[in-house]
N, C-alpha and C positions, 0 to 999 in steps of 0.2 A: 508215445504220448497218448494218454486217455483223457480227453477233455471232461467227460462226464464224471470220472472218478476224482479228478482234481477239483472240479467245481463243487462236487458234493462235500468235499472236505474244506471248502473255503480257503484254498491255499494261497499264500502270498510268498513272493520270492524277490529279493533285491540283491544285486551284485554289481561290482565293477569288473569287467573282463577285458583283457587286452584285445585290441583291434586285430592282432595277428590270429586270434582264435576264430575269427569270422572270415573264412576263406574268400568269399565273393566280395566282401567289402575291402579286405586287405589287398585284393588284386587291383582295385581301383586307385589305391593310394600311390602317389608318385614315388619313384625310387628315391631312397635315401631318407625318407621320413620315418619317424618312430612308429614301428608296428606295436609298441607296448602301450601306446596311449589308450586311455580307458574308453570303453563303451559302457555307459551306465544303463542298467536294466532294472526295471521294477515291473512285476507282473502280479496281477490279482485274478485268480480264478474264482468264480462264484456262479450260483444258479439264479435265474430270474424267478419271478413269482410262479411260473409254470414248470419249474424244475429243469429248464434248458440251460446247458453250460454256456457261460460267457467268459471272455477274457478281456480285461482292461489292462493296458500297459503304458509305460512311459520309457522311452529310449532316448538317450542323449549321447551324441558323439561329435567329434570334429573330423572332417575328412578333407584331404587336399583335393584341389580341382584346378582347372584352367578357366579363367574368366573368358567367356566367349565374346566379350566386348573389346578387351585389350590384349587378350592372349597371354596374360601373365599369370603366374601361380597365385592362388588364393585359397582361403580356408573356408569351408562350409561348416556352419554350426547347425547341426540337425537336431530337431526335437520332434519325435514321432510319437503319436498317441493312438495306438491301435485299439479298436473296440470291435470285438468279433463275437458273433453268435455261431455256435457249432450245431449243425443239424440242418434240417430242411429249410432252404431259403424262403419258402412260402410262409414259414412260421415267424418271420422277422416282426411283423406287426408295426403299427404306426408309432407306438410309444418307444420301442427300441430304435426305430429308424430316426425319430426325432432326437433321440439321445446320441445319435452318431454311430450306432452299431451297424456292422456289415455282416452278411452271411459268409461263412467260411466252411468249405468242405475239404477235409484233410485227405491227402493221398496216403495210403498205407506206408508206414516207415518214416513219415515226416517227424523230425525232431522239433522241439521248441525253438532251438537256435535257428534252424532253417526257416521256420515260420516267421520268427522275428526279423531275420535277415531279409526275407521277402518283403516284409512291411517297410523296412528301411529303404530297400532298393526302389520300391514303388514311390517313396516320398522324395527321392532325389530329383532335383530340377533337371529338365531335359537340356536346358541351356543355362548353366550357372553363370552369373555375372555378379560383380561387386554390388552391394546394396546401394551405394552412392556412386554416381558416375565420376565424382571427383577422386575416388579411390583408384580409378583405372590409370594405367600407365601410358607410355609414350605412343603406342599405336593408336589408342583412342584419341589422343590429342591431335595426331596427324590426320586421322580420319575426320575429326571435327572440323578441321580446316577445309574440308571438302564441302561443307555446308554451302548451299547457294548464297551468293551475295545479293544485294538489293536488285541487281539486274537479272537475277534468276540463273546466273551462270556460276559454275564451280571453278575455283582457281586451278585445280589440277585433277587429273583423273585418279581414281582409286588405285589403278594398276601402277601408276607412276610412283605413288606414295609407297606402295608395297615393294616395288623394285628398289627404291632408295633404302628402305629399311633392310632389305635382303643384302644389299651391298655392304651396309654397315656391320652386319653380323657375319 
């Protein structure tokens, strides 16, 4: 991948590719889910006013995860908008920084797919949870019962709740 050559030609590229073509993302997907679901990719290479190569992208995909609040399966809807400046990080400047651009130094042999996959991986939440607490399942309800009552005491220990759930499963 040659960012300077692509930017000089003002290249645009859009495609839907199957998740299975993105090995590190596909490895995160729970077993049994469809690896053919699309990853929507739109990339625009251009030069800034000083001739430095820029990449602006839009990536959209759905990825299975486990909610860290209720420990049940959930689906993450990701929308990643990378804005990268290729070259010396000192050249970023206030205008590009305000526009949301970040410096990027490519290692030799890096492909566009690897670069975009890195951007998606960086955007993944460390602790995915359902957007609304009401969407969480049984474990969240049980743990909510552990909230202190008016006396400041909890009705049961969290370990007792987990032990009960473990017996049921």
